N, C-alpha and C positions, 0 to 999 in steps of 0.2 A: 504494500500500500504506500501511498505518497505521504502518509502521516508519520511523525516521529514520536509524538507524545499526546496521548488521549486522556481526557478526564471522563470518567464514567460515574455519574451520580446514580445512587442506588446500585452500586457495583457489587455489593455483597448479596443482593437479592437473587431470586431464581434466574431470571433472564440476564440481569446485569453481570452475574458471575460467569455465565457462558460467553458474554461479550468480552469480558476482561481476558478470558482464556484465549478466545479467537484472536484478539488484537495482539497479545503477547506472542502467539504462535506465528503471527505475520511480521514480527520484528518491531512492533510498536510498544514503546514504554507506556505504562498505564498508571494513573493515579485513581484509585477507587475511593469515592466519598460516600459514606453511608452512616446514618444515625442508628442503625440496627434495630429500628422499631418493629420491623417485620422480617428482617433478614436473619440468617443464621451464619455465624462465623465459620462453621464447617464448610459453607459453600465456597469459600476462598482459601481454605486451609492448604490446598494443593498448590496455591500460587505464592504463598508468603515468602518462600525461599528463591523464587525465580528472579533473575536480574531484571531490573526495570519496573518491578511492581512495587507500588507504595499504597498503603491503606491509611486513610484519615477518617477518624470517627468524628463526624460533623453533621449538623442538620442544615440542609440547603435553604431552609426558611430564613436563616440568618446569612448575611453576606459572607462570602468566603473568597480566599485568594489562593493562588498556586504560584510558587516562586519561579519554577522553571518555565521556559516557553512552552506554550500549548498550541497545537494546531487542529485539535478535534475535541469537541465537547458533546458527549452523548448524555442527554438528560433523561434518565430512566428512573429517577427517584419518585416513588409514590406507593402507598398501599394500593394493591391491585386486586385483591380478592374481596368479595362481599363481606366475608368474615372480618377482614381487616379494616376496610373503609367504613363499615358501619360501626366498628368499635372506635375508630379514630376519625370522626367526620371533620372536625375542625382542622386537624393536622393534614388530612387529605386535601382540603380546599387550600390551605396555606402552601402546601408543597406544589400544587398546580399553579398557583398564582405567584406568591413571593419567591418560591423555589425556582420557578421558571424565570422570573425576572433576574434573580441572582446568577443563574447559570448562563443566561443570555449576556449579562454584564461581563462575566468571565470571558466568554467567547469574543465579545466586542473588544475588550481590553487587549486580547492576544491576537486579534485578527484571525480567529480560528473558525473552522467550519462547525456549525451547530446542528444537531439533529434532535428533535423532540419526539419522544415516544408518546404518541397519542393512541387512540383505541377505537375499535369498532363500536364501543359504547356511545360515541358521538352520534351514531345513527339511531339510537334508542330502539324502540319497537318499530322496525321500519315498515313503511308503506310502499317502498320500491324494492324490488328483489330480482336479482342480486343487487348489492349496493355499490354504485360507482362513487368516485370521489366527489362528483358534482351534486350528489343527493344531500340535502340539507338536514335530513333527519326528522325524527318524531320522538321528542324527548320530553319527559315530565320534569320541569325545572325545580319542582319542590317535593318530589317523591323521595323515598329512602335511598334510591340509587343516585340521586342528583349530586350528592357530594363528590362523587367520582366523575360522573358524566360532565357536570358543569365545570369542574376543575380542569378537565382535559379540553373542553371546548374553549374555555378562557385561555388556557395555555396556547392553543392553536392561534387564537386571535392576537395574543401578545407576541407570539413568534412572527406572525406575518407583519405586524406593526413595526417590530424591531427591524426587520429587513427593509421595509419601506422607508422608515424614518432615518435609521442609522447606517443602512447599507450592510448590515451584518449578513454573512453567508449562512443562511438558515435552510433547514429542510424539516419536513414533518412526515412521519410514518404513522399510519393507522394500523395497529396490530390486531389480528383476529385470533383469539383463543389458542395461544401458544401453550404447549405442554411438554413435559419431558422430565429427565432426572433432576433432582434437587427441589422439586415442588414438595411442600410440606404435606404430610398425610391428612392433617386437619386444616388444610388451606381453605376449604369451603367450596372450591371449584370442582366441577364434575369429575374430571379425569383422576386427580389424586384421591378424591373421596371414594369413587367406585373401586379403584385399585386397593386402597386400604381396607375397605369393607369386604371385598372379595377375598383378600389374603387372610383376613381375620375370621372368615366364615360368617360374616354378618349379612343381613339382607341389604341389597343395594337400593338406596333411597332415591327414587326417580320422582321428580316433581310433576304435578299436573297429570296429564294423560300420557306423557312421555313422547308426544309427537312433535314437540318443539325441536328445532334443528340448530346445530352449531357447525362451524367449519374449523376443524382442528388442524393446527400447524405444528409440526414437530420442531423443537427448539433449534436444531441445527439449521433448518430451513429459514426460520425467522432471523437468526443471526446472519446468515448469508444475505438476506434481503436488507437488513439494517446497514450492513457494511457496504453493500452495493449503493444504497442511498447516500451514505456518507461520502463515498468516492465520486459521486455524481455532482452536478451543479443544479439539480432539481430543487425547487422550493417545496413542491408537493401541495397538498397532502397526497401521499401515495399509499394505497392499500397493500399491506403485506399479510397474506393469508391464503388459506387453501380453498379453492372454489368448489371442492367436493363436500357436500353436506352430509350429516349423519343425524338421525333423531337420537334423543337422549335415551329412549327405550332400547334402540338398536345398539347404542354405545354400551349400555349396561350389560346387555347380553353378550356383546363381543368381549368385554373385559372378563366376564364369567368364563367364557370359553377359553380365552388365552391364559387365564390363571389356573384353569382346571378346578375351579372352586365349586363347592356344592351350594353356594349361596343362591338365594332367590331374589326376586325383584319386589320391592314394596313401594307402592305409590304414596306420596305425601303431598301436602298442600303446596301449591305453586307460589313462589314469592311475588310480591307486588312489583309490577312493571317488568316482569321477566319477559324478554323478547321472544316472540313466537318463531321467528326465523332469523338467521344470521348467515350471510354468505357474501364474500367479496367478489366484486368485478375486478380482476387483476390485469385488465388490458393495458393499463398504464405501466405497471411494473414489468410486464412481459416486453412491452415495446421500448421503454426508455432505460430499464435496468437490466434487460435480458435475464430476468429472474422469474422463476416459478418454483413451487414446492416440488421436492423430489422424493420425500419419504412418505409412503402410503400409511394410512392409519394403523393397519395391522402390524406393520413393521415398527412404527414409532411406539405403539403401545407395548409391543413385546420388549423393546429396549427399556422402556420406562418401568415395566413390571420387573424386569431383571434387576434394575437398580434398587427398587424397593425390597427385593428379596435379599440383596446383599447385606452383610452385617453393618456396613456404614450407614445404611438407610434406617436402621432400627432406632 
């Protein structure tokens, strides 16, 4: 890559830790900034002795500086699972607003490329399907999920304004349902919840009638997409996700089959404002970034299950 030193906010989180690893593997020095409010130190334990890797325990809500020259800022700090952002609503909003402002200020100071991790949640419960980047969304601004949805929508607006007003080199990626190793078993999202329940012999709790869909992207594919966006000059937003949908009921049954579990499926109440469908239109990513997902759901889930079965995941 053309970068020498990257700052990854939220770098000790699930996705952030994979980004740190990928950057180091490409010869980029990395400063990981994380307040550890939802991250696990074990996520980056394998990196602590690698040359070029630095960890700073800091909250991006407060202004921060990095002494060495920086040419890439990846702003991935934020509680991302419903269990976390419902527990930390104010912090989630502040990370998406003040945290984004501070990360943008760092990029502006160093003349660095900036990439914001946004989310498919900006589309809400969509009325257009699949969702292209031109779709404005159908979002409840005062519902329980709004602390995350609106934080990301504001972060996008702030990032676009920063580029227009100050000329900062910015990009926005909208990530769809990334999963893989290092997700916490009690994360609250479907994939880790189903895997944990299946391995423990518990019923897999599927919300509603199980016919709502998601588009699952294995973490290695998401990382490739983010780094392709970083290496480009696109402002975005650009969808990074898998255009193949799966229902939650089918996902639960697939996890049961892949784990060889004797678990059953139990239907529970569906959360407020839970999207009925979710699927990206990735025409832009294919055309401008030459990116599309490569790991099929069955393969990605098998890799993730193997990680959960390993002693390190206990």
